[in-house]
C-alpha positions in Angstrom: 0.1 0.0 0.0 1.1 3.4 -1.0 2.4 5.5 2.1 0.4 8.9 2.0 3.2 10.6 3.6 5.7 9.9 0.8 4.5 12.7 -1.1 5.2 15.2 1.7 8.8 13.7 2.0 9.4 14.5 -1.6 8.6 18.2 -1.0 11.7 20.4 -1.2 13.2 21.5 2.4 11.9 25.0 2.1 8.4 23.9 1.2 8.3 21.5 4.2 9.3 24.4 6.6 6.3 26.5 4.9 3.8 23.8 5.5 4.8 23.4 9.2 5.0 27.0 9.9 1.2 27.2 8.4 0.3 24.4 10.8 1.7 26.1 13.7 0.0 29.2 12.8 -3.3 27.6 12.6 -2.9 25.7 15.9 -1.8 29.1 17.6 -5.0 30.9 16.1 -7.2 28.1 17.5 -5.7 28.7 20.8 -6.3 32.4 20.9 -9.8 32.0 19.9 -10.4 29.6 22.7 -8.8 31.8 25.2 -10.8 34.8 24.1 -14.1 33.0 24.3 -13.1 32.0 27.7 -12.5 35.5 28.7 -15.6 36.7 27.4 -17.7 34.1 29.4 -15.8 35.2 32.3 -16.6 38.7 31.7 -20.4 37.8 31.3 -20.4 36.3 34.6 -18.8 39.1 36.0 -21.2 41.5 34.4 -24.1 39.4 36.0 -23.0 39.9 39.3 -22.3 43.7 39.0 -25.7 44.1 37.3 -27.4 42.9 40.5 -25.4 45.3 42.8 -26.0 48.2 40.4 -29.7 47.8 40.5 -29.6 48.1 44.3 -31.6 45.1 45.2 -30.3 42.0 46.7 -32.0 38.8 45.1 -34.6 37.7 47.5 -34.3 34.3 49.0 -36.4 32.5 46.3 -37.5 28.9 46.8 -35.7 25.9 45.0 -37.6 24.0 42.3 -36.8 21.0 40.3 -36.7 20.7 36.6 -38.2 18.1 34.5 -34.7 16.8 34.2 -34.2 16.6 37.8 -31.8 19.4 38.0 -32.2 22.0 41.0 -33.0 25.4 40.0 -34.0 28.6 42.0 -37.1 30.8 40.7 -35.8 34.3 39.8 -36.5 37.7 38.9 -35.4 38.7 35.6 -34.6 42.1 36.7 -32.0 40.8 39.4 -30.9 37.6 38.1 -27.3 36.8 37.4 -25.7 35.1 34.6 -24.7 31.9 36.8 -28.5 31.1 37.3 -29.4 31.5 33.7 -26.7 29.4 32.6 -27.6 26.7 35.1 -31.1 26.6 32.9 -29.0 25.6 30.0 -29.0 28.7 28.1 -26.1 29.4 25.7 -23.6 31.8 27.1 -24.0 34.3 24.1 -27.7 34.5 24.9 -27.1 35.2 28.5 -24.6 38.0 27.4 -27.4 39.5 25.2 -29.9 39.5 27.9 -27.5 41.2 30.4 -26.5 43.7 27.8 -30.1 44.4 27.2 -31.0 44.7 30.9 -28.0 47.1 31.3 -29.5 49.5 28.6 -32.3 50.1 31.1 -35.1 47.5 30.1 -37.2 46.4 32.9 -38.9 42.8 32.7 -42.4 43.0 33.9 -43.2 39.7 32.8 -41.4 36.5 31.3 -42.6 37.3 28.1 -40.6 40.5 28.2 -37.3 38.4 28.5 -38.3 37.1 24.9 -37.6 40.8 23.5 -33.8 40.0 24.1 -32.1 39.5 20.8 -31.5 35.8 19.9 -33.8 34.4 22.4 -36.7 32.0 21.1 -40.1 31.3 22.3 -38.8 28.0 23.6 -36.3 29.8 25.7 -39.1 31.9 27.4 -41.5 28.8 27.7 -38.7 27.0 29.5 -38.0 29.9 32.0 -41.6 31.0 32.5 -42.3 28.8 35.0 -39.5 29.9 37.6 -40.0 33.7 36.9 -41.2 35.6 39.8 -41.2 39.4 39.0 -40.7 41.4 42.2 -43.5 43.8 43.4 -41.4 46.9 42.8 -40.8 46.1 39.2 -44.3 44.8 38.3 -46.0 48.1 39.8 -45.5 51.6 38.9 -42.8 52.2 41.8 -40.6 50.2 39.9 -38.0 51.4 37.3 -38.1 53.1 34.9 -40.9 55.3 35.8 -41.2 57.3 32.6 -44.2 55.6 31.2 -46.0 55.7 34.5 -45.1 59.6 34.9 -46.4 60.6 31.4 -49.7 58.6 32.0 -50.1 60.5 35.4 -49.3 63.7 33.9 -51.7 63.1 31.0 -54.4 62.0 33.6 -53.8 65.1 35.8 -53.7 67.7 33.0 -56.5 70.0 32.7 -58.9 69.0 29.9 -58.3 71.0 26.7 -61.3 73.1 25.5 -62.3 71.3 22.0 -62.8 73.6 19.3 -64.7 71.0 17.3 -68.2 72.0 16.1 -70.9 71.1 18.7 -73.8 71.0 15.9 -73.8 70.4 12.2 -72.1 73.3 10.6 -71.8 73.3 7.0 -68.4 74.4 5.4 -67.6 75.4 2.2 -65.2 72.7 0.7 -63.6 75.2 -1.7 -62.8 78.0 0.7 -62.2 76.3 4.1 -58.5 76.0 5.1 -56.9 73.1 7.2 -57.8 74.9 10.5 -61.4 75.3 9.6 -61.6 71.8 8.0 -60.3 70.2 11.5 -63.0 71.9 13.5 -65.4 69.0 11.8 -65.9 66.2 14.0 -64.0 63.4 12.5 -61.6 65.4 10.4 -58.1 65.5 12.0 -54.7 66.7 10.3 -54.5 63.7 7.8 -57.9 64.3 6.3 -57.7 68.1 6.2 -54.5 68.0 4.5 -55.6 65.3 2.0 -58.6 67.7 1.1 -56.7 70.6 0.5 -54.1 68.8 -1.9 -56.7 67.2 -3.7 -58.6 70.4 -4.3 -55.4 72.3 -5.5 -55.0 69.3 -8.1 -58.7 69.3 -8.8 -58.8 73.0 -9.4 -61.8 73.3 -7.0 -64.7 71.0 -6.2 -67.9 71.3 -8.2 -70.0 68.9 -6.0 -69.8 67.4 -2.3 -69.5 64.0 -3.6 -66.1 64.5 -5.2 -64.6 64.4 -1.7 -65.4 60.4 -2.0 -62.6 60.5 -4.4 -60.1 60.9 -1.4 -59.8 57.2 0.0 -59.8 58.3 3.6 -62.9 60.5 3.6 -65.9 58.5 4.7 -69.4 59.3 3.1 -70.6 60.2 6.9 -68.6 63.3 6.6 -70.4 64.7 3.5 -73.1 66.2 5.5 -70.6 68.7 6.9 -69.8 70.1 3.5 -71.2 72.4 1.0 -70.1 73.9 -2.5 -71.5 77.6 -3.3 -73.9 77.8 -6.2 -70.9 79.4 -8.3 -67.7 77.6 -7.2 -64.4 79.3 -8.6 -63.3 76.4 -10.5 -59.9 76.6 -12.4 -60.1 75.5 -16.1 -57.3 74.0 -18.2 -57.3 74.9 -21.8 -56.6 71.5 -23.5 -55.2 73.2 -26.6 -52.5 75.2 -24.9 -51.9 73.5 -21.5 -48.5 71.8 -21.1 -47.9 68.1 -20.3 -47.4 68.7 -16.7 -50.6 70.6 -16.3 -52.6 68.0 -18.2 -51.1 65.1 -16.4 -51.2 66.5 -12.9 -55.3 66.8 -13.2 -56.6 63.7 -11.3 -59.2 63.2 -14.0 -56.6 62.8 -16.8 -54.3 59.8 -17.0 -50.6 59.7 -18.4 -51.9 57.8 -21.5 -54.6 60.2 -22.1 -52.1 63.1 -21.8 -49.8 61.8 -24.3 -52.5 60.7 -26.7 -54.2 64.1 -26.6 -50.8 66.2 -27.2 -50.0 63.9 -30.1 -53.5 64.8 -31.6 -52.9 68.3 -31.4 -49.7 68.1 -32.9 -51.1 66.1 -35.9 -54.5 67.5 -36.4 -54.4 71.1 -34.5 -56.8 72.4 -32.0 -59.8 70.8 -30.5 -62.9 73.2 -30.9 -65.3 71.6 -28.6 -66.5 68.5 -26.5 -68.1 66.9 -29.6 -64.7 66.9 -31.4 -62.8 65.7 -28.3 -65.1 63.0 -27.9 -64.5 61.8 -31.7 -60.7 61.5 -31.0 -61.4 58.5 -28.9 -59.1 59.7 -26.2 -61.8 60.1 -23.7 -65.3 58.4 -23.0 -68.6 59.7 -22.3 -67.8 59.2 -18.7 -64.6 61.0 -18.7 -65.8 64.1 -20.3 -68.7 64.3 -17.8 -66.3 64.4 -15.2 -63.9 66.8 -17.1 -66.5 69.3 -18.2 -66.3 71.8 -15.4 -62.6 71.7 -15.8 -61.6 72.2 -19.3 -61.9 74.9 -21.9 -61.3 75.1 -25.5 -60.1 78.5 -25.7 
């Protein structure tokens, strides 16, 4: 049988030295990685002990319980537990490190489910620990840290009730002249809806009937009773024979394809004199022209 090391012996002396050197470097790197991982684990354990001291609470004398595998473990408060206890449950060292870093950032755990917010933790990890979690009273109530959320809620509850400027009875608002402040006085209309109405009114050139508000998806039919349109609304018309591509295409009732087709028709055949001629081009349907009639001019 051929000796597999014969090939190595036929390497030149310099090549053999290079192979040996590479092997030594590889062994050295593996050793360094093992030492670094060991030091990292020790640092995590130390962090767990220091975190308990920084919180200012010594872990209570919690009862010892037995896991399904027979191992004795103590119930714990996730706000004061140290890394040794968590590792005793079989958690990976890197998961324990992530937990300690997450807690050191100011996170307070008010239930076992909150522990699942730790990066890398799974639902199985939380389910395993849940029977042994006992959140201390100081953390489960508003006296615990941090107090910011509770303080905000209390301040909000104690603030004097602001006087609402909403209409108390049905008031008709002219949709073509009302600004956003007036629109927001309508019950059910906030900043988002009022801004949408004003933007659509600018694109449209003005409303000629209240039902056009339903073109705006976030406006519900129940709001229409609050609006009115004057008998002679100031509608901005578009001269389709002279308007630019941008002016035509920006109107909500004229599509991009219709804009291109209309401009091409005007270049080839000249101006459109009336609605009948425009309909004969085939660019717009009767329904399209009914919607466009208040907004277009021919001269």
